[in-house]
C-alpha positions as CSV (number, residue, x, y, z in Angstrom):
1,M,16.7,1.2,12.2
2,S,14.2,3.4,10.5
3,T,10.4,3.1,10.9
4,L,8.0,3.2,8.1
5,H,5.8,6.2,8.9
6,V,2.9,7.3,6.8
7,S,2.2,11.0,7.4
8,P,-1.3,12.4,7.5
9,E,-0.3,14.7,4.6
10,S,0.6,11.7,2.4
11,V,-2.8,10.2,3.0
12,T,-4.8,13.4,2.5
13,S,-2.9,14.3,-0.7
14,M,-3.7,11.0,-2.4
15,T,-6.1,11.1,-5.4
16,Q,-7.7,8.2,-7.3
17,E,-5.0,8.4,-9.9
18,S,-2.2,8.3,-7.4
19,V,-3.8,5.3,-5.7
20,E,-4.0,3.6,-9.1
21,E,-0.3,4.2,-9.6
22,L,0.4,2.9,-6.0
23,A,-1.6,-0.3,-6.7
24,K,0.2,-0.8,-10.0
25,R,3.6,-0.6,-8.3
26,L,2.4,-3.1,-5.7
27,E,1.0,-5.5,-8.3
28,Q,4.2,-5.4,-10.4
29,D,6.4,-5.8,-7.3
30,A,9.5,-4.6,-9.1
31,Y,11.1,-2.7,-6.2
32,D,14.8,-2.2,-5.8
33,S,14.4,-3.1,-2.1
34,A,11.8,-4.8,0.1
35,F,11.6,-1.6,2.1
36,E,10.3,0.4,-0.9
37,G,7.5,-2.1,-1.4
38,L,6.7,-2.2,2.3
39,K,6.5,1.6,2.3
40,D,3.9,1.5,-0.5
41,W,2.0,-1.3,1.3
42,H,1.9,0.7,4.5
43,L,0.5,3.7,2.6
44,L,-2.2,1.6,1.0
45,R,-3.1,0.2,4.4
46,A,-3.3,3.7,5.9
47,L,-5.6,4.7,3.0
48,A,-7.8,1.7,3.6
49,F,-8.4,2.9,7.1
50,Q,-8.6,6.6,6.6
51,R,-10.0,6.9,3.0
52,P,-11.5,3.5,2.1
53,E,-13.4,4.9,-0.9
54,L,-10.0,5.3,-2.7
55,V,-8.9,1.7,-2.2
56,E,-12.1,-0.4,-2.6
57,K,-10.7,-1.9,-5.8
58,Y,-7.3,-2.7,-4.3
59,T,-8.1,-4.3,-1.0
60,Y,-6.9,-7.7,-2.4
61,L,-3.4,-6.2,-2.2
62,L,-3.7,-6.0,1.6
63,D,-5.0,-9.5,2.2
64,N,-2.6,-11.9,3.7
65,E,-3.0,-15.3,2.2
66,P,-2.5,-18.3,4.4
67,F,0.4,-20.5,3.5
68,D,1.6,-23.9,4.4
69,E,5.0,-24.1,6.1
70,E,5.4,-27.8,5.4
């Protein structure tokens, strides 16, 4: 089982443009596997903690909406 690790280099190398592309991929949710989407989500989450100025417009992609199991 592999872990989804976000490297410090991947966070520091992100630009506003690359964050926009990341957010676009997450919005479209057209990944070949769930793990690809989860990897992008983890990167956006790491950016939210370490470089919040880059993800201010995209924090809605990190929100967990409540759901009804009934």
